[in-house]
N, C-alpha and C positions, 0 to 999 in steps of 0.2 A: 318768435324768439324765446319767449318764456318756456314754451313747451319743449323746444329743442334743448334749452339749457338745463333741464332736469334730467337729461339722459347722458350717462357717461359715454362719450364718443361722438356726440352730435353737438355742433356749435351754433349758438344763436347768431353769431357773426356771419355764418353761412347764409342764414335766412335774410339778414339785412343786406348782404351783398347781392343776392339774386333778385331781391325785390327793388333794387336800385336806390336804397336809402342809406347805404353804408357811409358814403362821404358826407351826407347830410348829418348822420349820427355823429361822426367825428367832429364836424363843425359845431354842432349843438353842444357837445360836451366841452369843446374848447372855449365856448362862450362863457363858461363858468371859470372866471379868472380873478386875479387880484383886484382889477378895476371894479368888477362886479361886487366883490366882497366889501370894498371900500364904500361903494354906494349904499350897500345894505347897512354898514356900520353907522353912516350918517343919516339913515332912514330916508334915503332918496329912492323910494320904491319905484317911482315912475321911470327914473333913469335906469334902474337895475332891470326892470322888465323890458325896457327898450333894447337893452343889450342881450338879454337872455332869449334863447329860442324857446319861449315858454310853452307855446301850443304843441310844438313837436315833442319836447321833452316830457311834458305831462301825459300826452296821449300815448307815447311809446312806453314809458316806464310804468305807467299805470297798467297798461296791458300786460307787460312783462311780469309785474308783481302779482297781479291777479292770477295769471296763468301758472306761475310757479307755485303759489299757495294752493291753488285748486287741483293742479295736476301732479304734484309731488307724490302723493299716495298712489294715484293711478299708475304712474310710470313705474314706481317701485313694485307694484303688484304685477304689471305686465312683464317686466324684465325677469321677475322671479318665477312666474307661472307659465308665461307664453313667450319664451325668449326668441325662438326662431321666427315666428311671424312678426314680432316687434322689430327685431334687427333687420328682417327682410325689408320692411317698409322704409326704415332709415337708410338701408343700403341703396335703395332706389332713389331716395331723396338726395343723397350725397353724390351718387353717380351722375345724376342730372345736373347737380350744382357745379360739378367739375366742368362739364360741357358749357354751362351757362356763363361761368366766370371766365373760363379759358378763352371763349370767343370775344371777350372784352379786351383782350390784349391786342393792341392795334397791329403789331408786327412781331412775329416770333423770330428771334435772332439767337446767335450763340450765347449772348448775355442773358436773355430771358430764359433760354434753355437751362443755363447753369443755375439761375435763380429758382426755376421750377424744381430742378433736381435737389437743390439745397433744402427747399421747403418739404419735399417728399421725404428726404432722409431724416430731417428734424422731426417731422410728425411720426414717422415709423419708430424712431428711437423713443419718443415720449410715450406713445400708446403701448409700448412693450415694457415700460417700467413696472416694477412690482410695487403694489400698495404698501405703504410703510406704517409702522406704529409710531404715533406722534402724541405730544402732550395735549391736554384739553385746557391749558391755561389761556387767559384772555389775550395775551400778547400773540400767541400762536394762532388764535382764531382771527385776530386782526390781519396777520400776515397771510393766512389762508384766503381771506377776502381779497387782499391785494393781488395775489397770484391767480386766483380763480377768475377775477373780473378781467385780467389781462388776456387770459385764454378765451374768455367768453366772447370778447369782441374780435378775436382772431378766427377767421373761417378755418375749419378743419381741426382745430384743437378745442376740445370741450372743457369749459370751466368745471363741469361736474366731474370729468375724468381727472382733472388736476386735483380736485378735492379728494378723489379716490386715492390717488397717488400719495397725497399728504395725509391720508388716513382720517379724513374729516367728512367724507361724503355721507355715511350713515348718520354721523353725529348731527350734521346740519339738516338732513332730511327729517330726522326724528324731531328736531327742534321746530321745524316748519309745520310738522303734523299737529303740534299742539303749541301754537305761538303765544297764547294769552296767559302765561304765567310770568311772575316777576323774573325768575331766573332765565326763562327762555327769551323774554323780551330784551334782557340785558345782553344775551349772547347774540341775538339778531342785530341789536344796535351796534355792537362791537364789530361784528362781521360786516354789517352795512357800511360802517365807517372805513373799514379796510377796502371795501369795494369802491367807495367814493374816492379815496386817495389814489388807488391803482388806476381807476378810470380816468381821473383828471390828468395823471402823468402820462400814461401809456397812449391815450388818445392823441396827445400832442405829437408823440413820436410817429404814430401812424399817419397823422395829417401831414407832417413834414415829408414822410416817405412818398405819399401819394402826390404831393405837390412837386417834389423834386425828381422822383424816379417812378412815375406812374406805371409804365409797362412792367418794369422789373418787380414792383410791389405786387401787381396783379398776378404775375407769373409765380411769385413766391407764395401768395395766398392759394393759388390753384394747386401748387405742389403740396401745401399743407393739407388740403382736402384729399388729394390723391393718396398721400401717405397714411391718412387716417382710415382709408378703406379697409386696411388690415384689421382694425379693431372692430368694425361693424359687419364683417363677414358673418352671416347668420349661423353657419354650421361649424361648431368647434368641438374639440375633444379636450377635456380637462386632464392635465397631467399632474398637477399638484395643488392642494388647497391648504389653507391655514387659518387659525383663529386670530383675528386682529380686533382688539377692543371688544371682545365677546361676540364678534360676528364672523361667520364663515366666509372667507374670501377666496377667489380663484387666484393662485399665485403664478401658475404657469399653465398655458394652454396652446394648442396649435390648431390652425384651420384645417378642415377636412372637407371632402365632397359629400353631398347627401347620400345617405345609406341606400335609398331605394326611390324609384319613381312611383310615388303614391299620392294620396290625397293631400298629405301634409306638404309635400314638395310643390304640388300644384298651387296650394294656397300661398306658399312662400313666394313662388314666382309671380303670382298674381299681385301680391302686395309690393313686390319690387317694381313691377310695371306701373302700379297705381302711384307709388312714390315718385317714380321718374316723370310720369305724365303730369302729376300735380305741380312739380317744380317748373316744368316747361310752360304750363298754363300760367303759373304765378309770374314767371319771368316775362311772358308776353303781355300779361295784364299790366305789369309795372311799366313796360315800355309804352303802352297805350295811354 
């Protein structure tokens, strides 16, 4: 999940969904509530730990944190210097994820079809938004954390891409590359606080939707992933670029077919297959 969340266009929520831990993740986040805070305030640590899914939360979020800190620079390099092979791998990952999640819908009906279509359209609109120039004030860093974490736990919509739209992707990545200065620690703390608030609130909405409208919610999430495929298509032509916060960003592009059947195309196709097979194997392992 951490590796996926460092890439604009790939969601950690997708990984959680195909590995079968998505609803457990929502339940674990929901366990952090007012009752837990009250127990902590009166120093009832035993009671607090009894309510908190502590093993799950520590294991998962420690893994996510380590992965983000260690892979942020690598992902930035791969996307800058080897974009087609990198996007090819993620294209295969998401294509298989759509199949893996879609088959969890118990029965496809007109209602689930509309839900799937709504998710597809929403994701398509979001991934085609133009990155904006935004302030670097702490209040906006906090809001960026709120919105990014909501996308991070939604399969198909990447928290990293939301940061890109908000004009804060490069800013946060640069901060994570050198996190041990007083200024950067403050930024990370504010951003983390925003993530915590967004996660606590949005996870409850998703938990309610799963409990009340399970099939419709799964169909919606499948549509979100399907709509995001436009963003991760490996072959693109840049139509317009611009400088945002001192960085060159692609403002407008469209998908194209590969120019020729050559070694680069063979490598890309191989990586698509590897990504697809990896998800299928991961999904089967999670069921076993």
